[in-house]
PyMOL commands that place a pseudoatom at each C-alpha (Angstrom):
pseudoatom trace, name=CA, resn=MET, resi=1, chain=A, elem=C, hetatm=0, pos=[-52.567, 38.589, -108.408]
pseudoatom trace, name=CA, resn=SER, resi=2, chain=A, elem=C, hetatm=0, pos=[-53.858, 37.373, -111.747]
pseudoatom trace, name=CA, resn=ASP, resi=3, chain=A, elem=C, hetatm=0, pos=[-56.995, 35.282, -112.139]
pseudoatom trace, name=CA, resn=TRP, resi=4, chain=A, elem=C, hetatm=0, pos=[-55.258, 32.162, -113.206]
pseudoatom trace, name=CA, resn=ILE, resi=5, chain=A, elem=C, hetatm=0, pos=[-53.096, 32.070, -110.114]
pseudoatom trace, name=CA, resn=LYS, resi=6, chain=A, elem=C, hetatm=0, pos=[-56.207, 32.422, -107.883]
pseudoatom trace, name=CA, resn=TRP, resi=7, chain=A, elem=C, hetatm=0, pos=[-57.814, 29.480, -109.742]
pseudoatom trace, name=CA, resn=LEU, resi=8, chain=A, elem=C, hetatm=0, pos=[-54.595, 27.501, -109.413]
pseudoatom trace, name=CA, resn=LEU, resi=9, chain=A, elem=C, hetatm=0, pos=[-54.289, 28.112, -105.717]
pseudoatom trace, name=CA, resn=LEU, resi=10, chain=A, elem=C, hetatm=0, pos=[-57.935, 27.246, -105.124]
pseudoatom trace, name=CA, resn=GLY, resi=11, chain=A, elem=C, hetatm=0, pos=[-57.437, 24.024, -107.100]
pseudoatom trace, name=CA, resn=LEU, resi=12, chain=A, elem=C, hetatm=0, pos=[-54.300, 23.069, -105.163]
pseudoatom trace, name=CA, resn=LEU, resi=13, chain=A, elem=C, hetatm=0, pos=[-56.153, 23.780, -101.889]
pseudoatom trace, name=CA, resn=SER, resi=14, chain=A, elem=C, hetatm=0, pos=[-59.013, 21.558, -102.955]
pseudoatom trace, name=CA, resn=ILE, resi=15, chain=A, elem=C, hetatm=0, pos=[-56.580, 18.764, -103.894]
pseudoatom trace, name=CA, resn=ALA, resi=16, chain=A, elem=C, hetatm=0, pos=[-54.914, 19.095, -100.505]
pseudoatom trace, name=CA, resn=PHE, resi=17, chain=A, elem=C, hetatm=0, pos=[-58.271, 18.916, -98.679]
pseudoatom trace, name=CA, resn=GLY, resi=18, chain=A, elem=C, hetatm=0, pos=[-59.209, 15.947, -100.828]
pseudoatom trace, name=CA, resn=VAL, resi=19, chain=A, elem=C, hetatm=0, pos=[-56.014, 14.092, -99.858]
pseudoatom trace, name=CA, resn=PHE, resi=20, chain=A, elem=C, hetatm=0, pos=[-56.679, 14.912, -96.186]
pseudoatom trace, name=CA, resn=ALA, resi=21, chain=A, elem=C, hetatm=0, pos=[-60.287, 13.650, -96.457]
pseudoatom trace, name=CA, resn=LEU, resi=22, chain=A, elem=C, hetatm=0, pos=[-59.155, 10.417, -98.074]
pseudoatom trace, name=CA, resn=GLY, resi=23, chain=A, elem=C, hetatm=0, pos=[-56.406, 10.064, -95.478]
pseudoatom trace, name=CA, resn=ASN, resi=24, chain=A, elem=C, hetatm=0, pos=[-58.828, 10.401, -92.626]
pseudoatom trace, name=CA, resn=ALA, resi=25, chain=A, elem=C, hetatm=0, pos=[-62.149, 9.387, -94.066]
pseudoatom trace, name=CA, resn=ILE, resi=26, chain=A, elem=C, hetatm=0, pos=[-63.891, 8.839, -90.748]
pseudoatom trace, name=CA, resn=ALA, resi=27, chain=A, elem=C, hetatm=0, pos=[-63.081, 12.363, -89.502]
pseudoatom trace, name=CA, resn=ALA, resi=28, chain=A, elem=C, hetatm=0, pos=[-64.199, 13.800, -92.865]
pseudoatom trace, name=CA, resn=SER, resi=29, chain=A, elem=C, hetatm=0, pos=[-67.443, 11.828, -92.698]
pseudoatom trace, name=CA, resn=ILE, resi=30, chain=A, elem=C, hetatm=0, pos=[-68.170, 13.050, -89.205]
pseudoatom trace, name=CA, resn=ALA, resi=31, chain=A, elem=C, hetatm=0, pos=[-67.423, 16.605, -90.324]
pseudoatom trace, name=CA, resn=VAL, resi=32, chain=A, elem=C, hetatm=0, pos=[-69.894, 16.229, -93.126]
pseudoatom trace, name=CA, resn=THR, resi=33, chain=A, elem=C, hetatm=0, pos=[-72.525, 14.921, -90.746]
pseudoatom trace, name=CA, resn=VAL, resi=34, chain=A, elem=C, hetatm=0, pos=[-71.963, 17.769, -88.229]
pseudoatom trace, name=CA, resn=VAL, resi=35, chain=A, elem=C, hetatm=0, pos=[-72.128, 20.412, -90.984]
pseudoatom trace, name=CA, resn=THR, resi=36, chain=A, elem=C, hetatm=0, pos=[-75.297, 18.754, -92.320]
pseudoatom trace, name=CA, resn=GLY, resi=37, chain=A, elem=C, hetatm=0, pos=[-76.745, 18.898, -88.789]
pseudoatom trace, name=CA, resn=VAL, resi=38, chain=A, elem=C, hetatm=0, pos=[-75.970, 22.545, -88.368]
pseudoatom trace, name=CA, resn=LEU, resi=39, chain=A, elem=C, hetatm=0, pos=[-77.452, 23.419, -91.780]
pseudoatom trace, name=CA, resn=LEU, resi=40, chain=A, elem=C, hetatm=0, pos=[-80.594, 21.414, -91.009]
pseudoatom trace, name=CA, resn=LEU, resi=41, chain=A, elem=C, hetatm=0, pos=[-80.922, 23.230, -87.676]
pseudoatom trace, name=CA, resn=ILE, resi=42, chain=A, elem=C, hetatm=0, pos=[-80.662, 26.617, -89.413]
pseudoatom trace, name=CA, resn=ALA, resi=43, chain=A, elem=C, hetatm=0, pos=[-83.094, 25.589, -92.193]
pseudoatom trace, name=CA, resn=GLY, resi=44, chain=A, elem=C, hetatm=0, pos=[-85.492, 24.071, -89.696]
pseudoatom trace, name=CA, resn=ALA, resi=45, chain=A, elem=C, hetatm=0, pos=[-85.549, 27.208, -87.581]
pseudoatom trace, name=CA, resn=MET, resi=46, chain=A, elem=C, hetatm=0, pos=[-86.126, 29.363, -90.643]
pseudoatom trace, name=CA, resn=GLN, resi=47, chain=A, elem=C, hetatm=0, pos=[-88.933, 27.011, -91.766]
pseudoatom trace, name=CA, resn=VAL, resi=48, chain=A, elem=C, hetatm=0, pos=[-90.615, 27.211, -88.376]
pseudoatom trace, name=CA, resn=VAL, resi=49, chain=A, elem=C, hetatm=0, pos=[-90.400, 30.976, -88.297]
pseudoatom trace, name=CA, resn=GLY, resi=50, chain=A, elem=C, hetatm=0, pos=[-91.621, 31.162, -91.895]
pseudoatom trace, name=CA, resn=GLY, resi=51, chain=A, elem=C, hetatm=0, pos=[-94.420, 28.864, -90.983]
pseudoatom trace, name=CA, resn=PHE, resi=52, chain=A, elem=C, hetatm=0, pos=[-95.987, 31.507, -88.834]
pseudoatom trace, name=CA, resn=THR, resi=53, chain=A, elem=C, hetatm=0, pos=[-96.117, 33.947, -91.789]
pseudoatom trace, name=CA, resn=VAL, resi=54, chain=A, elem=C, hetatm=0, pos=[-97.764, 31.766, -94.423]
pseudoatom trace, name=CA, resn=GLU, resi=55, chain=A, elem=C, hetatm=0, pos=[-101.469, 31.976, -95.057]
pseudoatom trace, name=CA, resn=GLY, resi=56, chain=A, elem=C, hetatm=0, pos=[-103.870, 29.086, -94.771]
pseudoatom trace, name=CA, resn=ALA, resi=57, chain=A, elem=C, hetatm=0, pos=[-104.067, 26.617, -91.941]
pseudoatom trace, name=CA, resn=GLY, resi=58, chain=A, elem=C, hetatm=0, pos=[-102.920, 23.673, -94.126]
pseudoatom trace, name=CA, resn=ASN, resi=59, chain=A, elem=C, hetatm=0, pos=[-99.867, 25.553, -95.372]
pseudoatom trace, name=CA, resn=LYS, resi=60, chain=A, elem=C, hetatm=0, pos=[-99.028, 26.747, -91.830]
pseudoatom trace, name=CA, resn=ILE, resi=61, chain=A, elem=C, hetatm=0, pos=[-99.282, 23.228, -90.407]
pseudoatom trace, name=CA, resn=LEU, resi=62, chain=A, elem=C, hetatm=0, pos=[-97.201, 21.669, -93.211]
pseudoatom trace, name=CA, resn=SER, resi=63, chain=A, elem=C, hetatm=0, pos=[-94.531, 24.368, -92.870]
pseudoatom trace, name=CA, resn=LEU, resi=64, chain=A, elem=C, hetatm=0, pos=[-94.349, 23.883, -89.131]
pseudoatom trace, name=CA, resn=ILE, resi=65, chain=A, elem=C, hetatm=0, pos=[-94.160, 20.083, -89.477]
pseudoatom trace, name=CA, resn=MET, resi=66, chain=A, elem=C, hetatm=0, pos=[-91.385, 20.357, -92.040]
pseudoatom trace, name=CA, resn=GLY, resi=67, chain=A, elem=C, hetatm=0, pos=[-89.477, 22.786, -89.866]
pseudoatom trace, name=CA, resn=ALA, resi=68, chain=A, elem=C, hetatm=0, pos=[-89.876, 20.456, -86.868]
pseudoatom trace, name=CA, resn=VAL, resi=69, chain=A, elem=C, hetatm=0, pos=[-88.612, 17.459, -88.854]
pseudoatom trace, name=CA, resn=MET, resi=70, chain=A, elem=C, hetatm=0, pos=[-85.579, 19.446, -90.058]
pseudoatom trace, name=CA, resn=LEU, resi=71, chain=A, elem=C, hetatm=0, pos=[-84.877, 20.612, -86.500]
pseudoatom trace, name=CA, resn=PHE, resi=72, chain=A, elem=C, hetatm=0, pos=[-85.197, 17.002, -85.260]
pseudoatom trace, name=CA, resn=LEU, resi=73, chain=A, elem=C, hetatm=0, pos=[-82.800, 15.630, -87.900]
pseudoatom trace, name=CA, resn=GLY, resi=74, chain=A, elem=C, hetatm=0, pos=[-80.397, 18.503, -87.500]
pseudoatom trace, name=CA, resn=TRP, resi=75, chain=A, elem=C, hetatm=0, pos=[-80.259, 18.055, -83.738]
pseudoatom trace, name=CA, resn=ASN, resi=76, chain=A, elem=C, hetatm=0, pos=[-79.698, 14.331, -84.079]
pseudoatom trace, name=CA, resn=PHE, resi=77, chain=A, elem=C, hetatm=0, pos=[-76.907, 14.696, -86.696]
pseudoatom trace, name=CA, resn=TRP, resi=78, chain=A, elem=C, hetatm=0, pos=[-75.240, 17.417, -84.607]
pseudoatom trace, name=CA, resn=SER, resi=79, chain=A, elem=C, hetatm=0, pos=[-75.553, 15.744, -81.235]
pseudoatom trace, name=CA, resn=GLN, resi=80, chain=A, elem=C, hetatm=0, pos=[-74.865, 12.148, -82.404]
pseudoatom trace, name=CA, resn=PRO, resi=81, chain=A, elem=C, hetatm=0, pos=[-72.543, 12.420, -85.350]
pseudoatom trace, name=CA, resn=LEU, resi=82, chain=A, elem=C, hetatm=0, pos=[-71.511, 8.736, -85.461]
pseudoatom trace, name=CA, resn=GLU, resi=83, chain=A, elem=C, hetatm=0, pos=[-75.072, 7.530, -85.761]
pseudoatom trace, name=CA, resn=GLY, resi=84, chain=A, elem=C, hetatm=0, pos=[-75.835, 10.371, -88.132]
pseudoatom trace, name=CA, resn=THR, resi=85, chain=A, elem=C, hetatm=0, pos=[-72.911, 9.358, -90.313]
pseudoatom trace, name=CA, resn=ILE, resi=86, chain=A, elem=C, hetatm=0, pos=[-74.229, 5.847, -90.595]
pseudoatom trace, name=CA, resn=THR, resi=87, chain=A, elem=C, hetatm=0, pos=[-77.683, 7.191, -91.423]
pseudoatom trace, name=CA, resn=LEU, resi=88, chain=A, elem=C, hetatm=0, pos=[-76.352, 9.479, -94.171]
pseudoatom trace, name=CA, resn=ALA, resi=89, chain=A, elem=C, hetatm=0, pos=[-74.200, 6.689, -95.593]
pseudoatom trace, name=CA, resn=ILE, resi=90, chain=A, elem=C, hetatm=0, pos=[-77.254, 4.392, -95.834]
pseudoatom trace, name=CA, resn=VAL, resi=91, chain=A, elem=C, hetatm=0, pos=[-79.127, 7.211, -97.573]
pseudoatom trace, name=CA, resn=MET, resi=92, chain=A, elem=C, hetatm=0, pos=[-76.240, 7.464, -100.038]
pseudoatom trace, name=CA, resn=LEU, resi=93, chain=A, elem=C, hetatm=0, pos=[-76.423, 3.742, -100.691]
pseudoatom trace, name=CA, resn=ILE, resi=94, chain=A, elem=C, hetatm=0, pos=[-80.161, 4.014, -101.319]
pseudoatom trace, name=CA, resn=LEU, resi=95, chain=A, elem=C, hetatm=0, pos=[-79.583, 6.937, -103.678]
pseudoatom trace, name=CA, resn=PHE, resi=96, chain=A, elem=C, hetatm=0, pos=[-76.876, 5.011, -105.577]
pseudoatom trace, name=CA, resn=LEU, resi=97, chain=A, elem=C, hetatm=0, pos=[-79.223, 2.020, -105.950]
pseudoatom trace, name=CA, resn=ALA, resi=98, chain=A, elem=C, hetatm=0, pos=[-82.269, 4.117, -106.881]
pseudoatom trace, name=CA, resn=GLY, resi=99, chain=A, elem=C, hetatm=0, pos=[-80.301, 6.215, -109.366]
pseudoatom trace, name=CA, resn=GLY, resi=100, chain=A, elem=C, hetatm=0, pos=[-78.807, 3.142, -110.913]
pseudoatom trace, name=CA, resn=ILE, resi=101, chain=A, elem=C, hetatm=0, pos=[-82.282, 1.464, -111.311]
pseudoatom trace, name=CA, resn=ALA, resi=102, chain=A, elem=C, hetatm=0, pos=[-83.687, 4.681, -112.740]
pseudoatom trace, name=CA, resn=ARG, resi=103, chain=A, elem=C, hetatm=0, pos=[-80.879, 4.931, -115.336]
pseudoatom trace, name=CA, resn=VAL, resi=104, chain=A, elem=C, hetatm=0, pos=[-81.321, 1.250, -116.356]
pseudoatom trace, name=CA, resn=ILE, resi=105, chain=A, elem=C, hetatm=0, pos=[-85.094, 1.835, -116.840]
pseudoatom trace, name=CA, resn=LEU, resi=106, chain=A, elem=C, hetatm=0, pos=[-84.353, 5.082, -118.740]
pseudoatom trace, name=CA, resn=SER, resi=107, chain=A, elem=C, hetatm=0, pos=[-81.878, 3.366, -121.006]
pseudoatom trace, name=CA, resn=PHE, resi=108, chain=A, elem=C, hetatm=0, pos=[-84.615, 1.095, -122.347]
pseudoatom trace, name=CA, resn=GLN, resi=109, chain=A, elem=C, hetatm=0, pos=[-86.419, 4.231, -123.492]
pseudoatom trace, name=CA, resn=MET, resi=110, chain=A, elem=C, hetatm=0, pos=[-83.255, 5.147, -125.392]
pseudoatom trace, name=CA, resn=ARG, resi=111, chain=A, elem=C, hetatm=0, pos=[-82.937, 1.803, -127.110]
pseudoatom trace, name=CA, resn=GLY, resi=112, chain=A, elem=C, hetatm=0, pos=[-81.735, 2.247, -130.682]
pseudoatom trace, name=CA, resn=THR, resi=113, chain=A, elem=C, hetatm=0, pos=[-79.917, 5.460, -129.947]
pseudoatom trace, name=CA, resn=GLN, resi=114, chain=A, elem=C, hetatm=0, pos=[-76.268, 6.200, -129.201]
pseudoatom trace, name=CA, resn=TYR, resi=115, chain=A, elem=C, hetatm=0, pos=[-77.195, 6.931, -125.566]
pseudoatom trace, name=CA, resn=PHE, resi=116, chain=A, elem=C, hetatm=0, pos=[-78.568, 3.461, -124.766]
pseudoatom trace, name=CA, resn=TRP, resi=117, chain=A, elem=C, hetatm=0, pos=[-75.313, 1.692, -123.734]
pseudoatom trace, name=CA, resn=PRO, resi=118, chain=A, elem=C, hetatm=0, pos=[-73.665, 4.566, -121.850]
pseudoatom trace, name=CA, resn=THR, resi=119, chain=A, elem=C, hetatm=0, pos=[-76.867, 5.100, -119.796]
pseudoatom trace, name=CA, resn=MET, resi=120, chain=A, elem=C, hetatm=0, pos=[-77.275, 1.327, -119.271]
pseudoatom trace, name=CA, resn=ILE, resi=121, chain=A, elem=C, hetatm=0, pos=[-73.684, 0.876, -118.182]
pseudoatom trace, name=CA, resn=SER, resi=122, chain=A, elem=C, hetatm=0, pos=[-73.749, 3.855, -115.802]
pseudoatom trace, name=CA, resn=GLY, resi=123, chain=A, elem=C, hetatm=0, pos=[-76.903, 2.541, -114.192]
pseudoatom trace, name=CA, resn=ILE, resi=124, chain=A, elem=C, hetatm=0, pos=[-75.480, -0.954, -113.802]
pseudoatom trace, name=CA, resn=LEU, resi=125, chain=A, elem=C, hetatm=0, pos=[-72.236, 0.446, -112.316]
pseudoatom trace, name=CA, resn=SER, resi=126, chain=A, elem=C, hetatm=0, pos=[-74.223, 2.438, -109.745]
pseudoatom trace, name=CA, resn=ILE, resi=127, chain=A, elem=C, hetatm=0, pos=[-76.144, -0.696, -108.772]
pseudoatom trace, name=CA, resn=ILE, resi=128, chain=A, elem=C, hetatm=0, pos=[-72.876, -2.707, -108.510]
pseudoatom trace, name=CA, resn=LEU, resi=129, chain=A, elem=C, hetatm=0, pos=[-71.250, 0.045, -106.425]
pseudoatom trace, name=CA, resn=ALA, resi=130, chain=A, elem=C, hetatm=0, pos=[-74.176, 0.048, -104.059]
pseudoatom trace, name=CA, resn=GLY, resi=131, chain=A, elem=C, hetatm=0, pos=[-73.990, -3.689, -103.781]
pseudoatom trace, name=CA, resn=ILE, resi=132, chain=A, elem=C, hetatm=0, pos=[-70.202, -3.681, -103.179]
pseudoatom trace, name=CA, resn=ILE, resi=133, chain=A, elem=C, hetatm=0, pos=[-70.491, -1.047, -100.473]
pseudoatom trace, name=CA, resn=TRP, resi=134, chain=A, elem=C, hetatm=0, pos=[-73.439, -2.820, -98.795]
pseudoatom trace, name=CA, resn=SER, resi=135, chain=A, elem=C, hetatm=0, pos=[-71.619, -6.198, -98.853]
pseudoatom trace, name=CA, resn=TYR, resi=136, chain=A, elem=C, hetatm=0, pos=[-68.545, -4.636, -97.163]
pseudoatom trace, name=CA, resn=ALA, resi=137, chain=A, elem=C, hetatm=0, pos=[-70.798, -2.746, -94.741]
pseudoatom trace, name=CA, resn=ALA, resi=138, chain=A, elem=C, hetatm=0, pos=[-72.564, -6.001, -93.737]
pseudoatom trace, name=CA, resn=GLU, resi=139, chain=A, elem=C, hetatm=0, pos=[-69.204, -7.406, -92.583]
pseudoatom trace, name=CA, resn=ASN, resi=140, chain=A, elem=C, hetatm=0, pos=[-67.791, -4.165, -91.104]
pseudoatom trace, name=CA, resn=LYS, resi=141, chain=A, elem=C, hetatm=0, pos=[-69.893, -1.146, -90.103]
pseudoatom trace, name=CA, resn=ALA, resi=142, chain=A, elem=C, hetatm=0, pos=[-66.789, 1.035, -90.251]
pseudoatom trace, name=CA, resn=VAL, resi=143, chain=A, elem=C, hetatm=0, pos=[-67.184, 1.034, -94.013]
pseudoatom trace, name=CA, resn=LEU, resi=144, chain=A, elem=C, hetatm=0, pos=[-70.346, 3.177, -93.586]
pseudoatom trace, name=CA, resn=LEU, resi=145, chain=A, elem=C, hetatm=0, pos=[-68.390, 5.573, -91.319]
pseudoatom trace, name=CA, resn=GLU, resi=146, chain=A, elem=C, hetatm=0, pos=[-65.813, 6.062, -94.067]
pseudoatom trace, name=CA, resn=LEU, resi=147, chain=A, elem=C, hetatm=0, pos=[-68.147, 6.285, -97.005]
pseudoatom trace, name=CA, resn=LEU, resi=148, chain=A, elem=C, hetatm=0, pos=[-69.009, 10.021, -96.873]
pseudoatom trace, name=CA, resn=GLY, resi=149, chain=A, elem=C, hetatm=0, pos=[-65.397, 10.949, -96.244]
pseudoatom trace, name=CA, resn=ILE, resi=150, chain=A, elem=C, hetatm=0, pos=[-64.238, 8.890, -99.213]
pseudoatom trace, name=CA, resn=LEU, resi=151, chain=A, elem=C, hetatm=0, pos=[-66.859, 10.420, -101.492]
pseudoatom trace, name=CA, resn=LEU, resi=152, chain=A, elem=C, hetatm=0, pos=[-65.982, 13.893, -100.221]
pseudoatom trace, name=CA, resn=GLY, resi=153, chain=A, elem=C, hetatm=0, pos=[-62.281, 13.267, -100.803]
pseudoatom trace, name=CA, resn=ILE, resi=154, chain=A, elem=C, hetatm=0, pos=[-62.800, 11.977, -104.315]
pseudoatom trace, name=CA, resn=GLU, resi=155, chain=A, elem=C, hetatm=0, pos=[-65.042, 14.930, -105.181]
pseudoatom trace, name=CA, resn=MET, resi=156, chain=A, elem=C, hetatm=0, pos=[-62.527, 17.428, -103.781]
pseudoatom trace, name=CA, resn=LEU, resi=157, chain=A, elem=C, hetatm=0, pos=[-59.730, 15.778, -105.818]
pseudoatom trace, name=CA, resn=PHE, resi=158, chain=A, elem=C, hetatm=0, pos=[-61.803, 15.910, -109.038]
pseudoatom trace, name=CA, resn=ASN, resi=159, chain=A, elem=C, hetatm=0, pos=[-62.786, 19.537, -108.245]
pseudoatom trace, name=CA, resn=GLY, resi=160, chain=A, elem=C, hetatm=0, pos=[-59.222, 20.513, -107.535]
pseudoatom trace, name=CA, resn=PHE, resi=161, chain=A, elem=C, hetatm=0, pos=[-57.791, 19.016, -110.713]
pseudoatom trace, name=CA, resn=GLY, resi=162, chain=A, elem=C, hetatm=0, pos=[-60.577, 20.629, -112.699]
pseudoatom trace, name=CA, resn=LEU, resi=163, chain=A, elem=C, hetatm=0, pos=[-59.718, 24.003, -111.191]
pseudoatom trace, name=CA, resn=VAL, resi=164, chain=A, elem=C, hetatm=0, pos=[-55.995, 23.503, -111.898]
pseudoatom trace, name=CA, resn=PHE, resi=165, chain=A, elem=C, hetatm=0, pos=[-56.755, 22.674, -115.493]
pseudoatom trace, name=CA, resn=MET, resi=166, chain=A, elem=C, hetatm=0, pos=[-59.025, 25.665, -115.750]
pseudoatom trace, name=CA, resn=ALA, resi=167, chain=A, elem=C, hetatm=0, pos=[-56.301, 27.886, -114.334]
pseudoatom trace, name=CA, resn=PHE, resi=168, chain=A, elem=C, hetatm=0, pos=[-53.874, 26.838, -117.022]
pseudoatom trace, name=CA, resn=PHE, resi=169, chain=A, elem=C, hetatm=0, pos=[-56.591, 27.280, -119.638]
pseudoatom trace, name=CA, resn=VAL, resi=170, chain=A, elem=C, hetatm=0, pos=[-57.224, 30.793, -118.444]
pseudoatom trace, name=CA, resn=LYS, resi=171, chain=A, elem=C, hetatm=0, pos=[-53.466, 31.517, -118.387]
pseudoatom trace, name=CA, resn=ASN, resi=172, chain=A, elem=C, hetatm=0, pos=[-52.997, 30.300, -121.970]
pseudoatom trace, name=CA, resn=ALA, resi=173, chain=A, elem=C, hetatm=0, pos=[-56.289, 31.617, -123.357]
pseudoatom trace, name=CA, resn=PRO, resi=174, chain=A, elem=C, hetatm=0, pos=[-55.942, 34.186, -126.181]
pseudoatom trace, name=CA, resn=LYS, resi=175, chain=A, elem=C, hetatm=0, pos=[-56.398, 37.747, -124.930]
pseudoatom trace, name=CA, resn=ASP, resi=176, chain=A, elem=C, hetatm=0, pos=[-58.335, 40.374, -126.662]
pseudoatom trace, name=CA, resn=GLU, resi=177, chain=A, elem=C, hetatm=0, pos=[-57.567, 44.070, -126.668]
pseudoatom trace, name=CA, resn=THR, resi=178, chain=A, elem=C, hetatm=0, pos=[-59.937, 44.955, -123.809]
pseudoatom trace, name=CA, resn=THR, resi=179, chain=A, elem=C, hetatm=0, pos=[-58.385, 42.338, -121.514]
pseudoatom trace, name=CA, resn=GLU, resi=180, chain=A, elem=C, hetatm=0, pos=[-54.909, 43.577, -122.332]
pseudoatom trace, name=CA, resn=ALA, resi=181, chain=A, elem=C, hetatm=0, pos=[-55.895, 47.123, -121.717]
pseudoatom trace, name=CA, resn=LYS, resi=182, chain=A, elem=C, hetatm=0, pos=[-57.362, 46.273, -118.259]
pseudoatom trace, name=CA, resn=GLU, resi=183, chain=A, elem=C, hetatm=0, pos=[-54.171, 44.398, -117.306]
pseudoatom trace, name=CA, resn=ALA, resi=184, chain=A, elem=C, hetatm=0, pos=[-51.877, 47.256, -118.328]
for i in range(1, 184): cmd.bond("trace and resi %d" % i, "trace and resi %d" % (i + 1))
show_as sticks, trace
zoom trace
């Protein structure tokens, strides 16, 4: 099977999963939370084990505390995925808001350049997006349950279309002699 077909199939698969995630955003959100919990449990366990191998009492204590926090978060996300989903969604809102504020502040350092307005606009849009999501969430908590699934679905669609476009680029790219000799 040629490379471009592999990229095309991967892109189509990503698009299909993106459509599924958008069609069932709550299930996708809970899946993200459970996977996050499992990964935090693994990372926390590794951090605790690694904490016993580091030198210095301060480093050992810090490593063990960090491992315990990761284990605690991982266990909570894994054992209580609905509450964990809401927690992760609120963290996303905070990141949208903080990122937007940071880009607005950064844009003022770019005043007088071609990057001022795009940076300013992207920051303002992130702040507005956080505000819109928060206003809907204040009326209906289910919005927070859907947020991660919607973001995952959108990302998978963008990723899928990017892979499909790349597949056609690879298919139509000019070939040199070494590539043609390998394929023959």
